[in-house]
DRENTOR-667494 format. One line per 8 residues: their letters; for each residue x, y, z of N, C-alpha, C. Coordinates in nm, 2 decimals. Example, Ala and Ser with C-alpha at 12.3 -4.5 7.8 and 13.67 -1.06 7.14 Angstrom:
BEGIN
as> 1.32/-0.57/0.78/1.23/-0.45/0.78/1.32/-0.33/0.78 ~ 1.28/-0.22/0.71/1.37/-0.11/0.71/1.29/0.00/0.79
//
This chain:
BEGIN
xxxxxxxx> 10.43/3.08/-13.08/10.44/2.95/-13.02/10.35/2.94/-12.91 ~ 10.28/2.83/-12.86/10.22/2.82/-12.74/10.33/2.80/-12.63 ~ 10.25/2.87/-12.52/10.37/2.84/-12.40/10.33/2.70/-12.33 ~ 10.46/2.63/-12.31/10.44/2.50/-12.24/10.35/2.49/-12.10 ~ 10.30/2.40/-12.09/10.20/2.38/-11.96/10.29/2.36/-11.84 ~ 10.22/2.44/-11.74/10.31/2.41/-11.61/10.28/2.28/-11.56 ~ 10.36/2.24/-11.47/10.35/2.10/-11.38/10.21/2.08/-11.33 ~ 10.17/2.20/-11.23/10.03/2.18/-11.19/9.93/2.17/-11.28
xxxxxxxx> 9.94/2.23/-11.41/9.82/2.22/-11.50/9.82/2.09/-11.55 ~ 9.94/2.01/-11.58/9.93/1.88/-11.62/9.87/1.79/-11.53 ~ 9.91/1.81/-11.40/9.90/1.72/-11.29/9.71/1.72/-11.29 ~ 9.67/1.84/-11.31/9.52/1.85/-11.30/9.45/1.80/-11.40 ~ 9.53/1.80/-11.50/9.47/1.72/-11.62/9.45/1.58/-11.60 ~ 9.58/1.53/-11.57/9.58/1.38/-11.56/9.47/1.33/-11.47 ~ 9.44/1.42/-11.35/9.35/1.39/-11.23/9.22/1.38/-11.30 ~ 9.18/1.49/-11.39/9.05/1.48/-11.45/9.03/1.38/-11.56
xxxxxxxx> 9.13/1.35/-11.63/9.10/1.22/-11.70/9.10/1.10/-11.64 ~ 9.16/1.07/-11.54/9.14/0.96/-11.46/9.00/0.95/-11.41 ~ 8.95/1.06/-11.36/8.83/1.06/-11.30/8.71/1.02/-11.39 ~ 8.73/1.08/-11.53/8.65/1.05/-11.64/8.63/0.92/-11.67 ~ 8.76/0.87/-11.67/8.76/0.73/-11.73/8.73/0.63/-11.60 ~ 8.75/0.66/-11.48/8.67/0.57/-11.37/8.51/0.58/-11.38 ~ 8.47/0.70/-11.42/8.33/0.73/-11.42/8.29/0.64/-11.53 ~ 8.34/0.65/-11.65/8.30/0.57/-11.76/8.30/0.39/-11.72
xxxxxxxx> 8.43/0.34/-11.67/8.42/0.22/-11.61/8.29/0.18/-11.52 ~ 8.27/0.28/-11.42/8.16/0.24/-11.34/8.03/0.24/-11.41 ~ 8.00/0.34/-11.51/7.87/0.34/-11.58/7.85/0.22/-11.67 ~ 7.98/0.16/-11.74/7.97/0.05/-11.81/7.94/-0.07/-11.71 ~ 8.01/-0.07/-11.62/7.96/-0.21/-11.50/7.83/-0.20/-11.48 ~ 7.78/-0.07/-11.43/7.64/-0.08/-11.38/7.55/-0.10/-11.49 ~ 7.58/-0.07/-11.62/7.48/-0.09/-11.75/7.48/-0.24/-11.76 ~ 7.60/-0.31/-11.73/7.62/-0.47/-11.74/7.53/-0.51/-11.65
xxxxxxxx> 7.55/-0.49/-11.54/7.47/-0.54/-11.43/7.32/-0.53/-11.43 ~ 7.29/-0.42/-11.48/7.13/-0.36/-11.47/7.06/-0.41/-11.61 ~ 7.14/-0.48/-11.70/7.10/-0.50/-11.83/7.06/-0.38/-11.93 ~ 7.14/-0.26/-11.91/7.08/-0.16/-11.99/7.13/-0.17/-12.15 ~ 7.08/-0.07/-12.22/7.15/-0.08/-12.37/7.24/-0.01/-12.39 ~ 7.33/-0.03/-12.47/7.48/0.02/-12.50/7.45/0.14/-12.56 ~ 7.49/0.27/-12.52/7.46/0.38/-12.60/7.56/0.40/-12.71 ~ 7.68/0.30/-12.71/7.79/0.32/-12.81/7.74/0.24/-12.94
xxxxxxxx> 7.67/0.13/-12.90/7.63/0.04/-13.02/7.52/0.11/-13.10 ~ 7.54/0.09/-13.24/7.42/0.16/-13.33/7.29/0.07/-13.33 ~ 7.31/-0.07/-13.29/7.19/-0.14/-13.28/7.10/-0.15/-13.16 ~ 7.16/-0.08/-13.08/7.08/-0.08/-12.94/7.10/-0.22/-12.89 ~ 7.21/-0.26/-12.88/7.24/-0.40/-12.80/7.26/-0.38/-12.65 ~ 7.20/-0.47/-12.57/7.22/-0.47/-12.44/7.38/-0.49/-12.40 ~ 7.43/-0.42/-12.30/7.58/-0.42/-12.27/7.61/-0.57/-12.23 ~ 7.72/-0.61/-12.30/7.74/-0.76/-12.27/7.92/-0.75/-12.25
xxxxxxxx> 7.95/-0.78/-12.14/8.10/-0.80/-12.11/8.14/-0.94/-12.08 ~ 8.26/-0.96/-12.13/8.32/-1.10/-12.11/8.34/-1.09/-11.94 ~ 8.37/-1.22/-11.92/8.45/-1.24/-11.77/8.58/-1.15/-11.76 ~ 8.66/-1.16/-11.85/8.79/-1.11/-11.86/8.78/-0.95/-11.84 ~ 8.66/-0.89/-11.93/8.65/-0.75/-11.92/8.60/-0.70/-11.80 ~ 8.51/-0.78/-11.72/8.47/-0.74/-11.59/8.58/-0.77/-11.49 ~ 8.67/-0.84/-11.51/8.79/-0.87/-11.41/8.87/-0.74/-11.42 ~ 8.91/-0.71/-11.55/8.97/-0.60/-11.59/8.94/-0.45/-11.53
xxxxxxxx> 8.80/-0.44/-11.54/8.71/-0.30/-11.49/8.74/-0.31/-11.34 ~ 8.72/-0.41/-11.26/8.74/-0.42/-11.12/8.87/-0.40/-11.08 ~ 8.96/-0.44/-11.16/9.12/-0.42/-11.12/9.15/-0.28/-11.12 ~ 9.10/-0.21/-11.25/9.12/-0.07/-11.27/9.06/0.02/-11.16 ~ 8.92/-0.01/-11.12/8.86/0.05/-11.01/8.94/0.03/-10.88 ~ 8.99/-0.08/-10.85/9.06/-0.08/-10.75/9.18/0.03/-10.71 ~ 9.23/0.06/-10.83/9.36/0.14/-10.82/9.31/0.31/-10.84 ~ 9.17/0.32/-10.86/9.13/0.44/-10.86/9.02/0.50/-10.76
xxxxxxxx> 8.96/0.41/-10.71/8.86/0.44/-10.62/8.89/0.36/-10.47 ~ 8.88/0.46/-10.38/8.92/0.40/-10.24/8.84/0.27/-10.19 ~ 8.87/0.20/-10.13/8.82/0.06/-10.07/8.77/0.12/-9.93 ~ 8.65/0.15/-9.93/8.56/0.18/-9.79/8.57/0.07/-9.70 ~ 8.60/-0.05/-9.73/8.59/-0.16/-9.63/8.71/-0.14/-9.51 ~ 8.81/-0.07/-9.55/8.91/-0.04/-9.50/8.93/0.09/-9.42 ~ 8.84/0.17/-9.41/8.83/0.29/-9.34/8.79/0.25/-9.20 ~ 8.86/0.34/-9.10/8.83/0.31/-8.97/8.78/0.46/-8.93
xxxxxxxx> 8.68/0.46/-8.82/8.65/0.58/-8.78/8.64/0.58/-8.64 ~ 8.69/0.70/-8.58/8.71/0.70/-8.43/8.70/0.84/-8.38 ~ 8.67/0.85/-8.26/8.66/0.97/-8.21/8.79/1.05/-8.17 ~ 8.79/1.16/-8.10/8.89/1.23/-8.05/9.01/1.15/-8.00 ~ 9.11/1.16/-8.03/9.25/1.08/-7.98/9.23/0.95/-7.98 ~ 9.16/0.91/-8.09/9.14/0.76/-8.12/9.02/0.69/-8.03 ~ 8.96/0.78/-7.93/8.86/0.73/-7.87/8.75/0.66/-7.94 ~ 8.65/0.57/-7.90/8.55/0.51/-7.95/8.45/0.63/-7.98
xxxxxxxx> 8.37/0.62/-8.07/8.26/0.69/-8.10/8.11/0.67/-8.03 ~ 8.04/0.74/-7.96/7.93/0.70/-7.90/7.82/0.77/-7.98 ~ 7.72/0.68/-8.03/7.60/0.75/-8.10/7.47/0.74/-8.01 ~ 7.40/0.83/-7.98/7.28/0.83/-7.91/7.16/0.87/-7.99 ~ 7.05/0.78/-7.99/6.94/0.81/-8.06/6.83/0.82/-7.96 ~ 6.78/0.95/-7.95/6.68/0.99/-7.86/6.56/1.03/-7.93 ~ 6.46/0.97/-7.90/6.31/0.99/-7.96/6.21/1.06/-7.87 ~ 6.15/1.17/-7.91/6.08/1.25/-7.83/5.97/1.31/-7.90
xxxxxxxx> 5.91/1.40/-7.83/5.81/1.50/-7.90/5.86/1.64/-7.90 ~ 5.99/1.64/-7.96/6.04/1.78/-8.00/6.10/1.83/-7.87 ~ 6.09/1.79/-7.76/6.17/1.85/-7.62/6.26/1.74/-7.58 ~ 6.35/1.79/-7.49/6.45/1.74/-7.43/6.40/1.63/-7.33 ~ 6.42/1.50/-7.34/6.38/1.41/-7.26/6.47/1.36/-7.16 ~ 6.58/1.39/-7.18/6.68/1.35/-7.08/6.77/1.47/-7.01 ~ 6.78/1.47/-6.90/6.88/1.59/-6.83/7.03/1.57/-6.90 ~ 7.09/1.66/-6.90/7.22/1.68/-6.95/7.31/1.62/-6.82
xxxxxxxx> 7.43/1.53/-6.90/7.54/1.48/-6.79/7.62/1.62/-6.76 ~ 7.68/1.59/-6.62/7.77/1.71/-6.61/7.88/1.74/-6.69 ~ 7.93/1.61/-6.77/8.06/1.65/-6.87/8.03/1.66/-7.01 ~ 7.89/1.66/-7.04/7.85/1.68/-7.18/7.71/1.73/-7.20 ~ 7.67/1.81/-7.31/7.56/1.88/-7.34/7.43/1.77/-7.34 ~ 7.34/1.79/-7.32/7.20/1.70/-7.34/7.21/1.66/-7.48 ~ 7.14/1.54/-7.51/7.14/1.50/-7.67/7.03/1.57/-7.71 ~ 7.05/1.59/-7.86/6.94/1.64/-7.95/6.85/1.57/-7.98
xxx> 6.72/1.61/-8.00/6.60/1.53/-8.03/6.57/1.55/-8.19 ~ 6.56/1.46/-8.26/6.57/1.44/-8.40/6.42/1.38/-8.44 ~ 6.35/1.46/-8.46/6.19/1.42/-8.50/6.18/1.36/-8.65
//
């Protein structure tokens, strides 16, 4: 007789199933929006979803995919992040300030 699965194994399987279903929902919605052909239908029909199907898919995605609109990015100890863009000819064009290193030049 097979040994019963452990709790961590069951949890990993549930997470994997959740990811797969989320990917299927996203693929289906993308296909609908882009007017792609339905790989499941035998007649090669374009993916067509009702308004209720789209709403249900979006509701499921909200439960499985994080909403990036609510993500806050902050620096060390909650301080603001400073972004410096320096253009140059591959050399440092500004001297280093006493409390931080010179900015990197990206070509």
